[in-house]
C-alpha positions in Angstrom: -0.3 -13.3 20.8 -0.2 -10.7 18.0 3.0 -10.5 15.9 5.2 -7.5 16.3 6.0 -5.1 13.5 9.1 -3.0 13.3 8.9 0.5 12.1 12.5 1.8 11.7 13.9 1.5 15.2 10.5 1.1 16.9 8.8 -2.3 17.7 5.1 -2.2 17.6 3.1 -4.9 19.4 2.5 -6.6 22.7 4.7 -5.5 25.7 6.1 -2.6 23.7 5.5 1.2 24.3 2.5 2.5 22.6 3.5 4.0 19.2 2.1 7.5 19.1 1.2 9.1 15.7 0.5 12.9 15.6 -1.8 13.3 12.5 -1.2 16.5 10.8 -3.3 15.5 7.9 -4.2 18.5 5.8 -4.0 21.0 8.7 -1.0 22.6 7.1 -3.7 24.5 4.9 -1.4 24.4 1.9 1.3 26.4 3.7 4.8 24.9 4.0 5.9 26.9 7.0 2.7 25.8 8.8 3.6 22.2 8.0 7.0 22.6 9.6 5.4 24.2 12.7 3.2 21.2 12.9 6.2 19.0 13.0 7.7 21.2 15.8 4.5 20.6 17.8 4.5 16.9 17.3 8.2 16.7 18.3 7.7 19.0 21.4 4.7 16.8 22.5 6.8 13.7 22.4 5.0 11.8 19.7 6.9 8.9 17.8 5.7 10.0 14.4 4.1 12.8 12.5 1.7 12.0 9.6 0.7 13.9 6.5 -1.5 13.0 3.6 -0.5 12.8 -0.1 -3.4 13.1 -2.5 -4.7 14.8 -5.6 -8.4 15.8 -5.4 -8.9 14.3 -8.9 -7.7 10.9 -7.6 -10.2 10.8 -4.8 -13.4 12.4 -6.0 -15.1 13.5 -9.2 -15.5 17.4 -9.4 -19.3 17.3 -9.0 -19.2 15.4 -5.7 -20.9 18.3 -4.0 -20.7 20.2 -0.7 -20.6 18.5 2.6 -21.7 19.7 6.0 -19.0 20.5 8.5 -18.9 22.2 11.9 -17.9 25.3 10.0 -20.7 25.2 7.4 -21.1 23.7 3.9 -17.8 22.9 2.3 -17.1 22.4 -1.5 -15.0 19.2 -0.9 -13.3 19.0 -4.3 -12.4 22.7 -4.3 -11.0 22.5 -0.7 -8.9 19.4 -1.5 -7.2 21.0 -4.5 -6.1 23.9 -2.2 -4.5 21.6 0.4 -2.7 19.1 -1.9 0.9 18.6 -0.7 3.3 19.5 -3.5 5.6 16.7 -4.2 8.6 18.9 -3.7 7.6 19.2 0.0 8.1 15.5 0.7 11.9 15.4 0.9 12.0 18.6 2.9 9.4 17.6 5.4 10.8 14.2 5.8 14.3 15.6 6.5 12.9 18.1 8.9 10.8 15.5 10.8 13.7 13.1 11.1 15.9 16.0 12.4 13.3 16.5 15.1 13.5 12.8 16.0 10.1 11.9 14.4 9.3 9.0 12.0 7.8 10.6 8.9 4.5 8.9 7.8 2.4 9.7 4.8 -1.0 8.3 3.7 -1.1 7.9 -0.1 -4.5 8.0 -1.8 -3.5 6.7 -5.3 -0.7 4.7 -7.0 0.9 7.9 -8.2 1.4 9.1 -4.6 3.0 5.8 -3.8 5.5 6.3 -6.6 6.4 9.7 -5.2 6.8 8.3 -1.7 9.0 5.6 -2.9 11.3 8.2 -4.5 11.6 9.7 -1.0 12.3 6.4 0.7 9.5 6.4 3.2 9.8 3.6 5.7 6.0 2.9 6.4 2.7 3.5 4.8 -0.6 4.4 6.4 -3.9 3.5 4.5 -6.9 5.8 5.5 -10.2 4.1 6.2 -12.0 5.0 3.0 -9.1 3.4 1.0 -9.6 0.0 2.8 -11.7 -1.0 -0.4 -9.2 0.4 -2.8 -7.8 -3.0 -3.8 -5.5 -1.7 -6.5 -3.9 0.8 -4.1 -3.5 -1.9 -1.4 -1.7 -4.2 -3.9 0.6 -1.3 -5.0 1.5 -0.5 -1.4 2.0 -4.1 -0.4 4.4 -4.7 -3.2 6.9 -2.2 -1.6 7.3 -4.8 1.2 7.2 -2.1 3.9 5.1 -1.9 7.1 1.5 -0.9 6.5 -0.8 0.7 9.0 -4.5 0.3 7.9 -7.4 2.3 9.5 -10.7 0.4 9.5 -13.5 3.0 9.9 -16.5 2.4 7.7 -15.9 -1.3 7.5 -17.0 -4.7 8.6 -14.7 -7.6 9.7 -15.1 -9.1 6.3 -13.9 -5.8 4.7 -10.8 -5.9 6.9 -10.2 -9.6 6.2 -10.2 -8.8 2.3 -7.7 -6.0 2.8 -5.3 -8.1 5.0 -5.6 -11.1 2.5 -4.8 -8.7 -0.4 -1.7 -7.4 1.2 -0.6 -10.9 2.4 -1.2 -12.0 -1.2 1.6 -9.8 -2.3 4.0 -11.4 0.1 3.7 -8.6 2.8 3.0 -9.7 6.4 3.9 -6.4 8.0 0.5 -5.1 8.8 -0.9 -3.0 11.7 -4.7 -2.6 11.9 -6.3 0.6 13.4 -9.8 0.6 14.9 -11.6 3.8 14.0 -14.9 5.5 14.0 -14.9 7.7 10.8 -17.0 10.6 11.9 -15.7 14.0 12.8 -15.9 14.4 15.7 -16.6 10.9 16.7 -18.9 10.3 19.7 -17.0 8.3 22.4 -20.0 6.1 23.2 -19.8 4.7 19.6 -16.1 3.6 19.9 -16.9 0.0 20.9 -13.3 -0.4 22.1 -13.6 -4.2 22.7 -13.2 -4.4 18.8 -9.5 -4.0 19.5 -9.5 -7.4 21.2 -11.7 -8.9 18.5 -9.3 -7.7 15.7 -6.3 -8.9 17.6 -7.8 -12.4 18.0 -9.0 -12.5 14.4 -5.8 -11.5 12.7 -3.0 -12.0 15.2 -1.3 -8.7 14.3 -0.9 -5.5 16.3 -3.9 -3.2 16.6 -4.2 0.5 17.3 -6.8 3.2 17.3 -7.4 6.4 15.2 -9.2 8.6 17.7 -11.4 11.3 16.2 -13.1 12.2 19.5 -12.7 15.7 21.1 -11.4 14.6 24.4 -7.5 14.4 24.4 -7.1 11.5 26.9 -10.4 9.6 27.4 -10.2 7.2 24.4 -6.4 6.8 24.6 -6.5 5.8 28.2 -9.3 3.3 27.8 -7.7 1.9 24.7 -4.4 1.4 26.5 -6.2 -0.4 29.4 -7.7 -2.7 27.0 -4.4 -3.4 25.1 -4.0 -1.1 22.2 -0.5 -0.9 20.4 -0.8 2.4 18.5 -2.6 5.6 19.1 -3.2 8.2 16.3 -4.8 11.6 16.9 -5.3 14.7 14.7 -3.7 17.9 15.9 -3.6 21.5 14.9 -1.8 24.7 15.7 -5.1 26.4 16.4 -8.6 25.0 16.4 -10.0 28.3 15.0 -8.1 28.0 11.6 -10.3 27.7 8.5 -10.0 24.1 7.4 -12.6 21.4 8.3 -10.2 19.3 10.4 -9.0 22.0 12.8 -12.1 22.1 15.2 -12.0 18.5 16.2 -8.1 18.3 16.3 -6.0 18.7 19.5 -4.2 22.0 20.0 -0.5 21.8 21.0 -1.1 21.8 24.8 -3.7 19.0 24.4 -1.4 16.9 22.3 1.3 17.2 25.0 -1.1 16.2 27.6 -2.3 13.2 25.6 1.3 11.9 25.2 2.0 12.4 28.9 -1.2 10.5 29.9 -0.5 7.7 27.4 3.0 7.2 28.9 1.7 7.2 32.4 -1.2 4.8 31.7 0.9 2.2 29.9 2.9 1.8 33.1 -0.2 0.7 35.0 -0.4 -2.9 36.3 -2.9 -5.2 34.6 -5.1 -5.1 37.8 -5.1 -1.2 37.8 -6.0 -1.1 34.1 -9.0 -3.5 34.8 -10.1 -1.4 37.7 -10.1 1.7 35.5 -12.1 0.0 32.8 -14.7 -1.1 35.4 -14.7 2.2 37.3 -17.9 3.7 35.8 -20.8 2.8 33.5 -19.9 5.4 30.8 -16.6 3.7 30.3 -18.4 0.4 29.9 -20.6 1.9 27.2 -17.5 3.2 25.4 -16.0 -0.4 25.5 -19.1 -1.9 23.8 -19.6 -5.5 22.9 -16.7 -6.1 20.5 -18.6 -6.8 17.4 -17.2 -4.9 14.3 -20.2 -2.9 13.0 -20.7 0.4 11.1 -21.2 2.9 13.8 -24.4 5.0 13.9 -22.6 8.2 13.0 -20.8 6.5 10.1 -24.1 5.1 8.4 -24.8 8.3 6.3 -21.2 8.4 4.8 -20.6 4.6 4.6 -21.8 4.0 1.0 -20.1 7.1 -0.5 -16.9 7.3 1.4 -15.7 3.9 0.2 -14.1 3.5 -3.2 -15.8 2.2 -6.3 -15.3 2.3 -10.1 -16.3 5.6 -11.8 -16.2 6.9 -15.4 -13.9 9.8 -15.8 -15.0 10.6 -19.5 -18.1 10.1 -21.6 -18.0 6.5 -22.8 -19.8 5.3 -26.0 -21.6 2.1 -26.2 -19.2 -0.6 -27.4 -16.2 1.3 -26.2 -13.6 -0.5 -24.0 -13.1 0.5 -20.4 -9.6 1.5 -19.6 -7.6 3.4 -17.0 -8.0 6.4 -19.4 -11.7 6.5 -19.0 -12.3 5.0 -15.5 -10.8 5.4 -12.0 -11.4 4.1 -8.5 -12.9 7.1 -6.7 -15.2 7.9 -3.8 -18.9 8.8 -4.5 -19.4 11.0 -1.4 -23.0 11.3 -0.3 -24.7 12.6 -3.4 -23.5 10.3 -6.2 -24.4 6.6 -6.7 -21.3 4.3 -6.1 -20.2 2.0 -8.8 -18.8 -1.5 -8.9 -16.4 -2.6 -6.0 -12.7 -2.0 -6.8 -12.0 -5.7 -6.4 -13.4 -6.0 -9.9 -11.3 -3.3 -11.4 -8.9 -5.6 -13.3 -11.9 -7.7 -14.4 -13.8 -4.8 -16.0 -10.8 -3.2 -17.7 -10.9 -3.8 -21.5 -14.5 -4.9 -21.3 -16.8 -3.3 -23.9 -19.7 -1.3 -22.7 -23.3 -2.4 -23.5 -24.6 1.2 -23.4 -23.3 4.6 -23.1 -22.0 5.9 -19.8 -21.8 9.6 -19.0 -18.9 11.2 -17.4 -18.4 11.0 -13.6 -20.9 8.2 -13.1 -20.5 5.2 -10.9 -20.2 2.2 -13.4 -22.8 -0.4 -12.8 -22.8 -4.0 -14.1 -25.8 -3.2 -16.4 -23.5 -0.8 -18.2 -21.5 -3.9 -19.2 -24.0 -6.7 -19.5 -26.2 -7.0 -22.7 -29.8 -7.7 -21.9 
C-alpha cells in the first residue's frame, strides 16, 4: 500500500479523492490579468490546485538552442521563454488570489534561484517537471525544504526515477508523489502504457499520479482512475487559438470543467465497475500497455536533449577551473550535444580543464581528462 502524502489540508494516496491539478504553465503569455483569469477558470472547474512555472530562459537553455517544431510552426524556444518568464513580484499576488479562490498554489521551479523565490512566498508544495528529473542539484535543493514534492517522470526509465527518489530521500525528505507522463505535445493515448502506474506504486510504495498531455479531456483521466491513480494533472487555457505553443493541446474552460466532473463520477465507481471499464474495448487495453517503464516512441527524438546535462556558459581556457561562474546544468534541446550527467556536477566543479571549451558547449569527460 502506497504511503499517503499531505498537501496542506488534502491527503493524497489510496482511498482518498483524486487530487486534480489544473496546469496553467506558461499559458498566461506574460500577462498578469490573463494569469488571474486562468486561476478563475481552475476554480470554476473545481480543481484542487492551479500550477504555474517559475523559470528564467538562461537557467534552462543556452541562447543558441535553436528553433523547435510546434503545431503552430517553428518556434525560437529561447526567445519565447524570455517572453513568458513569470516576474517574481507576481508570486505573492497570484498565490493570494489562488488561495482566495480555494485553490492550492503550486509552482514548478527550474533552478535553485526559483526555489529561493518560492521559499520567500511560503509555497506548500513543489512540482518537478519531467526534464528536471535528472537535475540532481535542483532535486537536492528542493528536498532540503522538507515540503511535499510532486515529480513528473516523462523521458525517463525506472532507474532514472529511482535515482531521483533516492536523491530526495537522501536529504531526509520522504514526502514524494510520482507522476507518470508521456512528454510529447500532444501525447498519443496509445503510448500512455497506464499499467506503469501500478509498476511505480509497487516499486516505490508512494502515491502515483499522471500528467496527461493528450487532447481528449476525459479518456486518460477515466482509465487512470480505474487503474488506481492518485493525482491527475492537465494543461488548460483560456482559448486554444492563443499564440503560445501550449495552447493548442490544452483544455479550454468547458473541457476542464467536464474533466473534473468525469473524474469525480469515475472515482465513485465500484472496483468491479472499474475493471469492466478497463476491459470494455481493445483500444483501452492498448492504452493500458504492459506496465514496463520505457521511453515512449514519441519521446525518443527529444529524450537526449530535453534532459539536463553540464554545459559551459563562457569560453573556458585550457587549465582553467570549472565553477558555477562558467558552467551550468542546462538542457541541450535537439540540436546540441548533451554534456556530462548532472549527478557529477559537484565532482567536476574546481576541476581544471585539459583543453579549451567554447561557450555553450556540453562539457565532456575528454575536456577534463589528459590523454
